[in-house]
N, C-alpha and C positions, 0 to 999 in steps of 0.2 A: 456264566458269561461267555466262556470260551466255546461251549457247545452251541450257543446261540449264534456266535460269529461264524462258526463252522457251518451251521445250518444255512445261513445267508449265502456263504460261498458255494455250498452244495446246490442251492436253488439256481444261482447264476450259472454254474457249470452245467447243471441239468438242462437248462433252457438252451444253452449254446450247443450241448450235445445233441438235443432233439433236432435243432436246426441243421447242424452239419450231417447228422445221420440221414436226414431227408435227402440231401445232395448225394450222399454216399450210396444209399441203397438204390436210388433211381438211376444213378450213373452205372452201377454194377449191373442192374437189370437191363440197361440199354447197351451193354457191352463195352463200357468205357473203363479203362484201367485207372485205379486210384492209387497214386504214389504215396500220398500222406493224408492222414486224418488227424488234425490238431485241435485240441480244446485248450483255449488260452494261448497266450503268446510267450515268447522267450523271456526269461530263461526257462528251458524245458527241464523238468525234474524227473520225468518218467517216460519211458518209451518201450514199445515192443512191436515185433512184426508178426502179422497174421493175415491170411488171405491175400498175400502179395501186396500188403499195404503196411506202411509204418505208422503206428498209432502213437501220438505224443500228447503229453499234458504239460502245459506251461503255467507259470506262477501268476501271470497277469490275466485276470478274467475279463478281458476287454473284448473278447470275441473268439473266433476260431476260423478254420478253413479246411477245405479238402483240396488237395493238389491233384488235378485231373491230368491224365496223359494227353498232351497236345492241346491244352487250353489256351495258354499264352505263348505262342512260338511263331517265328517267321519261317520255320522249316516247312516247305511246301510238301515234302514227302509224307509228313504226318497227316496230311489231308486224305491220303490214300490208306492210312493205317486203320484197320477196322476197330482197333482198341483205342483210337484217338477221339477226343471230344470234337476236334476239328472235322472229323469225317462224318459226323452225324448230321441228320436233317435238321432244319430249323425247328420242327415240332419236337424232336427228341431233345435238342438243346434247351428248348423252352421248358420241357418237363423237368429236366435236370436242374435248371436254374431256379425254377419256382418251387421245387420240392421242399427246400428249407422253409420258405415262407408258409407253404401249405402246412407243414408240420407244426410250426408255431401257432398258426391259427387253429389247427386241430386241437392242440393242447388247451388253448383258450376256450374253445367250444366245449370240450369235454369237462373241463373244470367248472366253467360257468353253469353248464347244464346240471352237474352234480350239486352245485350250490343252490340252484333254483328248485331242485327236487327236495332237498332237506330243509330249505329256507335260509336265506342269506340277505345281507344288505343289498338294497336296490342299486342298480347302476345309475349314475347321473349323466344324462345325455345332453342336457341344456340347462340354462339358468332357471327355467320354470320348474324343472325336476328338482334342482337343488333347493329352491325355496320351499317347494312342497314337502320334500323329505326332511328338511331342517326344522320345519314347523309341524311335523307329524306328532301325533300323541305318543308314539312309541320312541321318539327321540329324547335322549337325556343329555343335557349339556352341563358342563361345569366351567365356571370362570377361573382362569389361572390364578387370579389374585386371592382366591379363597383358600389356597393351600397354605397352611400354617405349619411350619416344620419345627420340631423340637431341636434345641441347640445340641442336645446330647446324642440322640440316636437318629435324628432326621426322620423319625416316624411321623405319620400324619396325625396331628392333634385334633383338628376339626376341619370340616369342609362344609361350606354353605352351598346348598344346591338350589336350583330353581327349575326343576323339571316341570313339564306340563302337568297340570293337576290331574288329568285323566290318564297320564302315562304311567309307565312302570316306576316303582320306587326301588332304589337300590341302596343298601347300607354299605358305606365305604369305610367303616371303622377298621376293617381288617386290611385295608389297602395302605401301602406306603406311598409317599409322595412320588417315589420313582415309578411305582406302578401306574399312578394316575398320569404321570408325564409321558408314559409310553403310549397312551391313547392318541389317536390322530388329532391334530390341531386344525382349527378352522378360524379364519378371520371373518367376523360378522359385523354388520352395521348396528350401531347404537345411536340413541339421540343424546347429544351433548347439550345439557341445559345451559343456555346463555343468560337467561333472565326469567324471573317469575313475576307475573303481574300481581299487584296488591289485591285486586278483586278476584283473583283466581281461587278456586277451591283448593288448589295445590299450595297456596301461599302458606308458608310455615311447615309444610310437609316435604316439599322438594326445594332444594337450594341450588344456587348458581354453582356450576361445576359438577353437579351430579350427572350420572349417565343412566338414561332409561334403557334397560336391557331388553325388556319385553313389554308389549301392550296386550293385555288380555291373553297372556301366555303365548304370544306370537312375536317372533323376531320381525321387526319392521324393515322392509327393504325400500319402500317408496313413500312419498307424501300421500299419494292416493290411497295406498294401503292403510296408512295411519288414519285417514279420514273415515274409511270404511269401518275400522275397528272402533273408532270413537262414536260411530253412529248407532249407539245402543244406550239403554238406560243405565246399565251397570258395566263397568270395565275395571281392569286392574293394571297396575304398573309394577314391574320389577325394577328397582332402583339400585344402582351401584354407587356406594359412597365410602371412600376410604377403605376399599378392599372388601367391604361387606355388602351383601345383597339383601334388601328387605322389600317386602311386598306391600302395596297400598291398594285397598279396595275402594272404589269410588263410584258414585252414581250422579247422574245429571237428570234434571227435570225433563221427562219425555213429553210434557204438555206445555212447553214454553211457546208463547205466541208472540208474533211480531206485529206492531202497529203498522198497517199498510196505508191508512188514510185517516185524517182528523177533520171532522166537520167544523167549519168556521163558526165562531160564536157559540160553540158548545161548551159544556163544563170541562171537557178534556182540553179543548183549544185554549180556553181562558186560563187553565191551570198550567199550561206550558208543555203538554204532551206533544211530541213530534213524531212524524213517520220514521220508522226505523227503531223506535223504542221497543224493548221486549218486555212484555208483561210477565212479572215473576210471581206476584201474589196479590191477593185482595184481602186485607185485614189478616195478613199472615197465612192465609189459605193458599197453598201452592198447587193444589190439585184442581187446576182450572180447565174447564172444557167449554168450547164455544157453544156447544149445544146447551140450550136452556140457561145460558149465562145470565140473561136479563132476569129470569125468575130467581136464580141463585143470588143475584145482587139484591133483589127485593127481600128475599128471605134473610139475608145478612143485615139489611137495614132494620128489619123487624126484630131480629135476634138481639142486636146491640142497641135498639131503640135510639137510633141516630138518623140524621138526614144526610150524612156524608159517610164515605168509607175511605180508608187508607189504601191507595194503590201503590204497589212497588214495581218499579221498572229498572231495566238496565239500559243506559244510553249507548250511543255509538262507541264510546270509549270503555264500555263495560263498567261504568260507575253506577252505583245504586242511586236511584232517584225515587223518593217517596213523596207522593202528592195526595192531598185530600180532594176528592171529587164528589160532587153532589149529583147523584143520578136523578134522572127524570122520573116521573110517576110510572113510566113503563120499565124502569131499570136500566136505561141506556145512558151513556156519558158522551156520545158523539165520536166514537172511534171504531174503525173496522180492524178486526184481528184476522190474521192468517197463521196457519200452523208453521212453526219454525222447524228447520231441520236440526237433528240432534248431532251435528258435526261442528259444534261451536268451538271445538279445539280444546287444548289442554290448559289454556290460559298462561302460556309461557312461550318464549322464543327458543329455538333450538337449531342445531346444525348436525348433520350426519357425521359420525365419527366411526371408528372401527375398534373392536376389542377381540382378543384371542380367546377361544374356548377349547376345552377338551371335549371331544365327542365320545361320551361313555357308551352310549347305545344308540343304534340307528333302527329305522323301520326294517321289518322283515318281509321279503318278497318270496312267495312260494307258489309252485305250480305242480300239476300232476306230471307223471313221468313221460307221458306222450305229448304234452304241451311244452314242457321245459326246453327240449332241444330246439323247437321252432322259435321260442322267445329268445334263447341264447344266440341263435343264428341271426335273428333280426337285430338284436342289440350289438352283435359283433360287427355287422356291416355298418351300422350307424356309428359305432365307436371308431371304426377304421377310418371313416370319412373325417370325423372330427379330429382324430389323431394326426392324420395326414396334413390337414389344414394347419393345425397347431405347430407341427414340426416344420413345415414349410415357412411359416411366419417367423419361427425362431431362427432358422438358418438365414433368412433374409435380414433380420434385425442384427444378427451377429456380424454379417459381412458388410452391412451398410453403416452401422453405428457402434459395433462392439457392445451391444446391449443384450443382456440376458434377463428375462423375466424371472421373478421369484418363484413362479410356478414351474419353471424348467429346471431339471436337475440332470447331472451327469452321473458317472459311476459312483462318486462319493455319496451323492444324495440318494441314489438307488440303494446303496448299502445301508445308509442310515435309516431310510424308510423301511427297508426289508427287516432290519433289526427290530424296529418297533412292531411290525406285524408278526414277527416270530414270537415276540413277547405276548401278543394277544392270542395268536393261534387260531384254530378253528376255521370257520368259513371266511373270516376276514383275511387270514393268511392265504387261503386257496384263491380268494378273489384277487389278492395282490399278485400272486404268481400268474394268474390268468391275464391280468392287465399288462404285466411286464412281457409276457409271451406275445400278446397282441401288439404291443409297441415294437418289439423286435421284428415282427412280421411286417408292420407298416413301414418302419425305417428301411428295412432291406429291400422292399419292393419299390421304393421311390427311385426315379430315374437318375440316380447319382452315380457317377463313375466309381468303380471299385466295389460297389454294392450289387446285389442281385438285380435290382431294377435297372442299373446302368448296363449290365451285361445283357439283360433282356432287350434293352433298347437296340443294342448292336445286332442282336438276332433278328429283331423285327426289320431293321434296315436291310439285313442280309436277305430276308424273305422277299422284300419288295424289289431289291436289286437283282436277285437271282444268283448272287455270289457274295461272299463275305468281303468286308473292308480289309484294307491292308493290316495284317496282324501287328506290325510295328506301330502303326498309328493307334490301333486299339489299345495296345499295351501302354503306350505313352499317356493316353487319356486316363486309363485306369490308375496309373501311377500318380498322375496329378490329382485324381479324385481321392486316392488314399491319403496323400499329404493334406488335402483340404479337410478330410474327416479327422485326421490327427490334430489339425489346428483347431477344429471345432471342439474336440474332446478336451484339449488343453484349456481353451477359453472357458468352457462350461465348468470344468473341474476347478479352475481358478475362482469362479464365482461361488462354487460349492464350498470351497475352503473359507471364503470371506463370510459366508452365511452360517458357518459352524458355530 
């Protein structure tokens, strides 16, 4: 456990080091003296001097900094000092400021490219991606309630799975409950059964309070998706009841026909057949086809040596209605039939609910070595936009309502998630490091005072004005931005603690 904790700390320090090294090396290449290079914040536990710079390591892995000569000062003489940041052109300042962000994005790009070459879990860029990946044949999900622990050694006794039938099978007898718990969790929609109709084929099989996890091996996200899945002759349900998952295989008549019109004074009219009735069977024969139906009726009359036949219908309330009809000499009873759609529904009322699942295995995305870098670059830009929007919305909600989404985490959540990925290892861990690196790049490039993006904004203003703003004003703005960021970290960390 200690080694895994140290591994997480090392990852965080490594990403901070990469970011600050970008600033350091570009500053040095542009002739700017670097006074300090700090990884982590005070208290500092280790330091040494090299290359005219004091290198320091702090205990708090919340960030780092490089202290540039003449970066934040009101001394106008430093503007003439060739080793001063203040003496550099706007383009040189831009390169120095953006170097850290570039290094973090470079780490993301290299790591994601390597993952795509060897094969790794796909990136989720939008809701459609998420739904497609979660319902992939390669995805294996386990419901948290299926974990049964021994009271003596807490080892896994049994686990009920419901992976897609065509997907990979994985024996978990060697895994402990702790191992399973280390896999990523995801909250997915399920159908909470409110009532089951008496006439439903599910009556007696599904009960009120059950939760339908999957329909035909698919997580259902919308009502329309459910209708599409039910629009087939055979379908299956994975049902959760009292912590156990069981599967039901069901079929529905693909040749169900609806009565579209009834001829007045016909045998059907006199017997009480109404438009909207659904013809289920004739003399128990449910394989009904409109083609040659009249001849089929005549054959049945001859077969049973009767002048009437028993017609079975479903009325508008799905009640079974059985009527004796006397066909004419041509085999007709005076009703017109049309093909009914196979989306008659489950025969129950439901509401969408949510359940938590462990994602044991995800789909694998793999590209050749010359395609993978391009895919990684494209996904990087798309993820950067999505991350920027998400972070901006988070900041807005915090400052307007002190609200923090469950999907947003601070240092504590990052550490907790990192620990889980260290347990998993492999490409999953590499992907996690890549995403954290990208997030650091996006956060830092936002135009927020005290961050790289805020400093870049002042450089852009300087370029348009032809001269820098008052250094005292800029320092005050960055100081205010620092306290705002500190406030954000405290608020998000508070919610992290609550969610532990």
